[in-house]
C-alpha positions as CSV (number, residue, x, y, z in Angstrom):
1,X,28.9,-85.0,4.6
2,X,25.8,-86.1,6.6
3,X,26.6,-89.9,5.7
4,X,30.2,-89.8,7.1
5,X,29.8,-86.9,9.8
6,X,29.8,-89.3,12.7
7,X,33.5,-90.7,11.6
8,X,34.4,-87.1,10.8
9,X,33.6,-85.9,14.3
10,X,35.7,-88.6,15.8
11,X,38.9,-87.2,14.2
12,X,38.1,-83.8,14.8
13,X,37.4,-84.2,18.5
14,X,40.5,-85.7,19.1
15,X,42.7,-83.2,17.2
16,X,43.2,-85.1,14.2
17,X,43.1,-84.1,10.5
18,X,41.0,-86.1,8.2
19,X,40.3,-85.5,4.3
20,X,36.8,-85.1,3.0
21,X,36.2,-85.6,-0.4
22,X,32.7,-84.0,-1.8
23,X,31.3,-84.2,-5.0
24,X,30.5,-80.4,-6.3
25,X,29.6,-80.9,-9.6
26,X,28.4,-83.5,-12.0
27,X,28.2,-83.6,-16.0
28,X,26.2,-86.4,-17.9
29,X,25.5,-89.8,-16.5
30,X,27.5,-89.2,-13.0
31,X,26.9,-91.8,-10.6
32,X,26.4,-89.4,-7.5
33,X,24.9,-86.4,-7.0
34,X,26.6,-83.0,-5.7
35,X,27.0,-83.1,-2.0
36,X,28.0,-87.3,-1.9
37,X,30.9,-87.4,0.2
38,X,33.6,-89.7,1.2
39,X,35.9,-89.4,4.5
40,X,39.6,-90.6,4.8
41,X,40.5,-90.4,8.4
42,X,44.2,-89.9,9.5
43,X,44.3,-93.7,10.5
44,X,43.6,-94.4,6.8
45,X,39.9,-95.6,7.2
46,X,37.6,-94.7,4.2
47,X,34.0,-94.1,4.8
48,X,31.4,-93.2,2.3
49,X,31.5,-92.9,-1.5
50,X,31.7,-90.3,-4.3
51,X,31.1,-92.5,-7.4
52,X,29.7,-95.7,-6.1
53,X,33.3,-97.2,-6.3
54,X,34.6,-95.8,-9.7
55,X,37.3,-93.4,-8.2
56,X,37.3,-94.2,-4.5
57,X,40.8,-95.5,-5.0
58,X,42.2,-92.6,-6.9
59,X,40.5,-90.3,-4.0
60,X,42.1,-92.4,-1.3
61,X,45.5,-92.0,-2.7
62,X,45.0,-88.1,-3.1
63,X,43.5,-87.8,0.5
64,X,47.0,-89.0,1.9
65,X,48.6,-86.0,0.2
66,X,45.8,-83.4,1.5
67,X,46.1,-84.6,5.1
68,X,49.9,-84.3,5.0
69,X,49.9,-81.0,3.1
70,X,46.9,-79.7,4.5
71,X,46.3,-78.3,1.2
72,X,42.6,-78.6,-0.3
73,X,42.5,-79.6,-4.0
74,X,39.8,-79.5,-6.9
75,X,39.9,-82.5,-9.0
76,X,37.9,-83.7,-12.1
77,X,37.4,-87.6,-13.3
78,X,35.5,-88.3,-16.4
79,X,35.3,-90.5,-19.6
80,X,37.1,-88.0,-21.5
81,X,40.1,-87.7,-19.0
82,X,42.7,-90.8,-19.7
83,X,43.7,-90.6,-16.2
84,X,40.3,-90.8,-14.8
85,X,39.3,-93.5,-17.2
86,X,42.5,-95.7,-16.0
87,X,40.9,-95.5,-12.4
88,X,37.7,-96.7,-13.3
89,X,34.9,-93.8,-14.1
90,X,33.7,-95.8,-17.2
91,X,30.0,-94.7,-16.8
92,X,30.2,-91.8,-19.2
93,X,29.8,-89.3,-16.7
94,X,32.2,-86.4,-15.2
95,X,32.5,-85.5,-11.5
96,X,34.1,-82.6,-10.2
97,X,35.3,-83.5,-6.4
98,X,36.6,-81.0,-3.7
99,X,39.1,-82.6,-1.3
100,X,39.8,-80.9,1.8
101,X,41.8,-81.2,5.0
102,X,39.1,-81.0,8.1
103,X,40.4,-80.1,11.6
104,X,39.5,-78.2,14.6
105,X,41.6,-75.4,13.1
106,X,40.2,-75.2,9.7
107,X,36.7,-75.9,10.5
108,X,35.9,-74.6,14.0
109,X,32.2,-74.6,13.5
110,X,31.6,-78.4,12.6
111,X,30.3,-79.5,16.0
112,X,27.9,-76.6,15.7
113,X,26.7,-78.0,12.3
114,X,26.4,-81.3,13.7
115,X,23.9,-80.1,16.6
116,X,21.8,-78.4,14.2
117,X,21.7,-81.7,11.8
118,X,20.8,-83.8,14.9
119,X,18.4,-81.3,16.1
120,X,16.6,-81.4,12.7
121,X,17.3,-77.4,12.1
122,X,18.1,-76.6,8.7
123,X,21.8,-75.4,8.3
124,X,24.1,-75.0,5.1
125,X,27.9,-75.3,4.7
126,X,29.4,-73.0,2.4
127,X,33.0,-74.0,1.1
128,X,35.2,-72.1,-1.2
129,X,36.5,-74.5,-3.9
130,X,38.1,-71.9,-6.4
131,X,39.8,-68.8,-5.7
132,X,42.7,-66.8,-7.3
133,X,44.4,-66.7,-3.6
134,X,45.0,-70.2,-2.5
135,X,44.7,-69.1,1.0
136,X,40.8,-68.8,0.6
137,X,40.3,-72.5,-0.4
138,X,38.5,-74.6,2.1
139,X,37.2,-71.6,3.9
140,X,33.6,-72.1,5.2
141,X,30.4,-70.3,6.4
142,X,27.8,-71.8,8.3
143,X,24.4,-70.7,7.0
144,X,21.1,-70.8,9.1
145,X,18.0,-69.0,8.1
146,X,18.5,-66.3,10.8
147,X,22.3,-66.2,11.3
148,X,25.6,-67.2,10.0
149,X,29.0,-68.0,11.3
150,X,32.7,-68.3,9.9
151,X,34.3,-66.3,7.5
152,X,35.1,-66.6,3.9
153,X,37.7,-63.7,3.4
154,X,35.8,-60.2,3.7
155,X,32.8,-59.0,5.0
156,X,31.4,-58.1,1.5
157,X,31.9,-61.6,0.4
158,X,30.4,-62.9,3.5
159,X,27.2,-61.1,3.1
160,X,26.8,-61.8,-0.7
161,X,27.2,-65.6,-0.3
162,X,25.3,-65.6,3.0
163,X,22.2,-64.1,1.2
164,X,22.4,-66.3,-1.9
165,X,23.2,-69.6,0.0
166,X,20.0,-69.0,2.0
167,X,18.1,-69.4,-1.2
168,X,19.6,-72.9,-1.7
169,X,19.0,-73.8,2.0
170,X,15.3,-72.8,1.8
171,X,14.7,-75.5,-1.1
172,X,17.0,-77.9,0.7
173,X,19.4,-78.1,-2.5
174,X,23.4,-78.4,-2.9
175,X,25.0,-76.4,-5.4
176,X,27.7,-74.1,-6.9
177,X,27.4,-70.2,-6.5
178,X,30.0,-68.1,-8.4
179,X,31.6,-64.7,-7.5
180,X,34.2,-62.1,-8.1
181,X,37.3,-62.7,-5.8
182,X,35.8,-60.3,-3.1
183,X,32.0,-61.7,-3.7
184,X,31.2,-59.6,-6.5
185,X,27.9,-61.1,-8.0
186,X,28.5,-60.3,-11.6
187,X,32.3,-61.2,-11.2
188,X,34.3,-64.5,-11.9
189,X,37.1,-65.9,-9.9
190,X,35.8,-67.5,-6.9
191,X,33.2,-70.6,-6.8
192,X,31.6,-71.8,-3.6
193,X,29.8,-75.1,-2.8
194,X,26.8,-74.9,-0.8
195,X,25.6,-78.1,1.1
196,X,22.4,-77.9,2.4
197,X,21.3,-80.0,5.5
198,X,17.5,-79.9,6.3
199,X,15.2,-82.3,8.1
200,X,14.1,-85.7,6.5
201,X,11.0,-85.3,4.3
202,X,8.1,-87.0,5.5
203,X,6.2,-89.9,4.1
204,X,2.6,-90.2,5.7
205,X,0.9,-93.4,5.3
206,X,-2.8,-93.6,6.1
207,X,-4.2,-96.9,6.7
208,X,-2.7,-99.2,9.3
209,X,-2.9,-102.5,7.1
210,X,-0.1,-104.9,6.1
211,X,0.8,-102.9,3.1
212,X,1.4,-99.9,5.2
213,X,4.0,-102.0,7.2
214,X,6.1,-103.0,4.2
215,X,5.7,-99.3,3.0
216,X,7.0,-97.7,6.0
217,X,10.1,-100.1,6.1
218,X,10.7,-98.9,2.6
219,X,10.3,-95.5,3.4
220,X,12.4,-95.2,6.1
221,X,15.2,-97.1,3.8
222,X,14.8,-94.2,1.5
223,X,15.5,-91.7,4.0
224,X,12.0,-90.4,4.8
225,X,10.4,-89.7,8.3
226,X,7.6,-92.1,8.1
227,X,4.2,-91.8,10.0
228,X,1.5,-94.0,9.9
229,X,-2.1,-92.8,10.7
230,X,-5.3,-94.8,11.3
231,X,-8.3,-93.9,13.2
232,X,-8.5,-97.4,14.6
233,X,-6.5,-97.7,17.6
234,X,-6.5,-101.7,17.7
235,X,-4.6,-101.8,14.3
236,X,-2.3,-98.5,14.9
237,X,0.1,-99.8,17.2
238,X,4.1,-99.2,17.3
239,X,4.2,-102.9,17.5
240,X,2.8,-103.5,14.0
241,X,4.7,-100.7,12.5
242,X,8.2,-100.8,14.2
243,X,9.9,-99.1,11.2
244,X,7.7,-95.9,11.5
245,X,9.0,-93.0,13.3
246,X,5.5,-92.3,14.7
247,X,2.3,-94.0,14.6
248,X,-0.8,-91.7,15.2
249,X,-4.4,-92.9,16.2
250,X,-6.5,-90.2,14.7
251,X,-9.1,-89.6,11.8
252,X,-6.6,-89.3,8.6
253,X,-8.0,-85.9,7.5
254,X,-8.0,-84.3,10.9
255,X,-4.6,-85.4,11.6
256,X,-3.6,-84.1,8.2
257,X,-5.3,-80.9,8.5
258,X,-3.4,-80.4,11.6
259,X,-0.1,-81.1,10.2
260,X,-1.0,-78.6,7.2
261,X,-2.1,-75.9,9.7
262,X,1.2,-76.5,12.1
263,X,3.5,-75.9,8.7
264,X,4.8,-79.5,9.6
265,X,4.4,-80.9,5.7
266,X,6.2,-79.2,2.8
267,X,6.7,-79.7,-0.8
268,X,8.8,-82.7,-0.1
269,X,5.9,-84.6,1.6
270,X,4.7,-87.9,0.2
271,X,1.2,-88.9,1.0
272,X,0.0,-92.5,0.5
273,X,-3.5,-93.3,1.3
274,X,-4.1,-97.0,1.4
275,X,-7.3,-97.1,3.3
276,X,-9.4,-97.7,0.2
277,X,-12.5,-96.6,2.2
278,X,-14.5,-93.5,1.4
279,X,-15.1,-92.6,4.8
280,X,-11.3,-92.3,5.5
281,X,-9.7,-91.5,2.2
282,X,-12.2,-88.9,0.4
283,X,-12.1,-86.3,3.3
284,X,-8.5,-86.8,3.7
285,X,-7.6,-86.3,-0.2
286,X,-10.2,-83.3,-0.2
287,X,-7.3,-81.6,2.1
288,X,-4.2,-83.3,0.3
289,X,-5.2,-82.4,-3.1
290,X,-5.8,-78.9,-2.4
291,X,-3.6,-77.9,0.5
292,X,-0.2,-78.4,-1.5
293,X,1.7,-78.6,-3.6
294,X,3.4,-81.9,-2.3
295,X,5.8,-84.2,-3.8
296,X,3.3,-87.0,-4.1
297,X,-0.2,-87.8,-3.4
298,X,-1.3,-91.7,-4.2
299,X,-4.4,-93.7,-3.2
300,X,-4.7,-97.4,-3.2
301,X,-7.8,-99.2,-4.7
302,X,-9.2,-100.9,-7.7
303,X,-10.1,-99.2,-10.8
304,X,-13.7,-99.3,-9.6
305,X,-12.8,-97.7,-6.1
306,X,-10.7,-95.3,-8.2
307,X,-13.7,-94.1,-10.1
308,X,-16.1,-94.0,-7.4
309,X,-13.3,-92.0,-5.5
310,X,-13.3,-89.2,-8.4
311,X,-16.9,-89.0,-8.6
312,X,-17.1,-88.3,-4.8
313,X,-14.0,-86.2,-4.9
314,X,-15.5,-84.1,-7.9
315,X,-18.8,-83.9,-6.2
316,X,-17.1,-82.5,-3.3
317,X,-15.9,-79.6,-5.5
318,X,-12.5,-80.5,-6.2
319,X,-11.3,-79.0,-9.8
320,X,-9.9,-81.2,-12.7
321,X,-6.4,-79.5,-11.9
322,X,-6.6,-80.7,-8.2
323,X,-7.6,-84.3,-9.3
324,X,-4.9,-84.6,-11.9
325,X,-2.5,-84.5,-8.9
326,X,-3.5,-87.8,-7.8
327,X,-1.8,-91.1,-8.5
328,X,-4.4,-93.6,-8.3
329,X,-4.4,-96.5,-8.4
330,X,-1.2,-96.1,-6.6
331,X,2.1,-97.5,-7.6
332,X,3.7,-98.5,-10.9
333,X,2.6,-101.5,-13.1
334,X,5.3,-104.2,-11.7
335,X,2.7,-107.2,-11.4
336,X,3.0,-106.7,-7.6
337,X,1.1,-109.4,-5.4
338,X,2.7,-109.3,-1.9
339,X,2.7,-106.3,0.6
340,X,6.3,-106.1,-0.1
341,X,6.1,-105.9,-3.8
342,X,3.5,-103.5,-3.7
343,X,5.5,-101.1,-1.4
344,X,8.3,-101.4,-4.0
345,X,6.0,-100.2,-6.8
346,X,4.6,-97.3,-4.8
347,X,8.2,-96.2,-3.7
348,X,9.3,-96.7,-7.6
349,X,6.5,-94.1,-8.5
350,X,7.6,-92.1,-5.8
351,X,11.0,-91.9,-7.1
352,X,9.9,-91.7,-10.7
353,X,7.8,-88.6,-9.8
354,X,10.7,-87.0,-7.8
355,X,13.2,-87.1,-10.6
356,X,11.1,-87.2,-13.6
357,X,11.6,-90.9,-14.4
358,X,9.2,-92.5,-17.0
359,X,9.0,-95.7,-15.3
360,X,10.0,-97.9,-18.5
361,X,12.8,-100.3,-18.5
362,X,16.1,-98.8,-19.2
363,X,16.6,-101.1,-21.9
364,X,13.9,-99.2,-24.0
365,X,15.2,-95.9,-23.3
366,X,17.9,-93.9,-25.1
367,X,17.9,-90.8,-22.8
368,X,20.4,-90.1,-20.0
369,X,20.0,-92.6,-17.2
370,X,20.2,-90.1,-14.3
371,X,17.6,-87.1,-14.7
372,X,18.5,-83.6,-13.4
373,X,16.3,-82.6,-10.5
């Protein structure tokens, strides 16, 4: 919903009803992950995507009925479904898509959700996608770490779902939760989809060099909040790093230790050390490899630099287990030469680490293309 929120709120604010289609479940090699959304406005404008182009035409036609009847529907598209194959889902995957009418009457809390997202505050949206009573379909709860608003149907259901949805929100994950019709945890009949909206993950790039500028640009493109840090004020300037969210002049290890102490980094954080100078990177890596876990810690340098760095870190007391978390030399073997190509190789390794990819050409693999998280 995040990607279509602006257009969704435009119609919502003017009193119109839009149709919001959300991928709630995927099987096999599905093109988009749960949470991917497509919006069809009252004027017929389509925004976003649920399948990368495979079934958008069918969703668009269905959305007109959802708006007209104000009735949510849960639909499945997949290679085994003749109708789904006809509309173009030929990748071999299966997706469940929930299409719901969204208006002030049906989702009064939407503007509050927008304020939380804009403010970087964690918030989750729970939507009933299956229930024996059709009147429950499309009802929402808005979940926050300390409070909740909205009404699924009963207080018992509200309490049970709120408690469980906070677990997904804490980890920033989307997913389906199943209950009995009144929120019974061991029951069946009701399913809800939880969309978690948390602050952007951070990418910390240490070393204000040309490779850092390229990586900052690519990190921002991938959705990270990018920080570039270097102790040398003449190089660490916003003019040199226009794509970074912030440029910090400080000793890398000191800045990073402050971020750790303030709780401003988490298990999603990507750390890229591009200084390849022991006086900068060794003290920093001592902190980064022991204060985690973090999503990725990589360090630039030649193999000689890497061997020297490992010796220094080992002499500083780091264990073999801690050192095994270091990706160095940084990046995948793409034959990169330019800063931009090197940034792609680093980003490729970050993505592979996140999703469990091998980094091999897909032509040489036989497993599923899309890995589970």
